[in-house]
C-alpha positions as CSV (number, residue, x, y, z in Angstrom):
1,M,45.3,173.6,-65.8
2,P,41.4,174.1,-66.9
3,A,40.1,177.7,-66.4
4,P,36.3,178.5,-66.6
5,Y,36.9,181.8,-68.3
6,F,38.9,180.1,-71.3
7,P,36.8,178.1,-73.9
8,V,37.7,174.4,-74.3
9,S,36.8,174.4,-78.0
10,T,39.7,177.0,-78.7
11,L,42.1,174.5,-77.1
12,Q,40.9,171.6,-79.0
13,N,41.1,173.4,-82.4
14,G,44.4,175.1,-81.7
15,V,47.7,174.1,-83.3
16,K,50.2,172.7,-81.2
17,M,53.9,173.5,-81.6
18,T,57.1,172.5,-80.0
19,T,60.8,173.6,-80.6
20,E,63.4,170.9,-80.6
21,P,66.8,171.7,-79.2
22,P,69.6,171.3,-81.8
23,R,71.3,167.9,-81.8
24,G,74.8,167.8,-80.7
25,L,77.2,170.2,-78.8
26,K,78.4,172.2,-81.9
27,A,74.9,172.8,-83.1
28,N,73.7,173.9,-79.6
29,L,76.7,176.3,-79.2
30,K,76.0,177.8,-82.8
31,R,72.3,178.3,-81.7
32,S,73.4,180.1,-78.5
33,Y,75.8,182.4,-80.5
34,T,73.4,183.4,-83.1
35,D,71.6,185.8,-80.9
36,L,74.9,187.6,-80.0
37,T,76.4,190.5,-82.0
38,Q,80.0,191.7,-82.2
39,K,78.9,194.8,-80.3
40,T,77.5,192.5,-77.4
41,L,80.8,190.7,-77.1
42,E,83.0,193.8,-77.2
43,D,80.7,196.2,-75.4
44,C,82.5,195.6,-72.0
45,K,85.6,197.1,-70.2
46,K,87.2,193.6,-70.2
47,P,86.0,192.0,-73.4
48,E,88.5,189.0,-73.0
49,I,87.1,187.9,-69.7
50,W,83.4,188.6,-71.0
51,R,84.0,186.5,-74.1
52,K,85.3,183.7,-72.0
53,L,82.4,184.0,-69.6
54,I,79.9,184.0,-72.4
55,F,81.5,180.8,-73.9
56,G,81.5,179.2,-70.4
57,L,77.7,179.9,-70.0
58,A,77.0,178.7,-73.6
59,F,78.9,175.6,-73.1
60,F,77.1,174.7,-69.8
61,H,73.9,175.4,-71.4
62,A,74.7,173.2,-74.4
63,I,75.7,170.3,-72.0
64,I,72.6,170.6,-69.8
């Protein structure tokens, strides 16, 4: 949305960047898991249930 306080020339001369999601289910799951550390997966009172929940969320995110 145009704003009077932001110069148009800056927008016209700026570099436009986009990030593409990885192609495929496996690549998308790998991308989701790269941000997690082993400590994050085990830092819970019920690590088995936590890991299953994380996988379910990552799988759902990869499909959508």
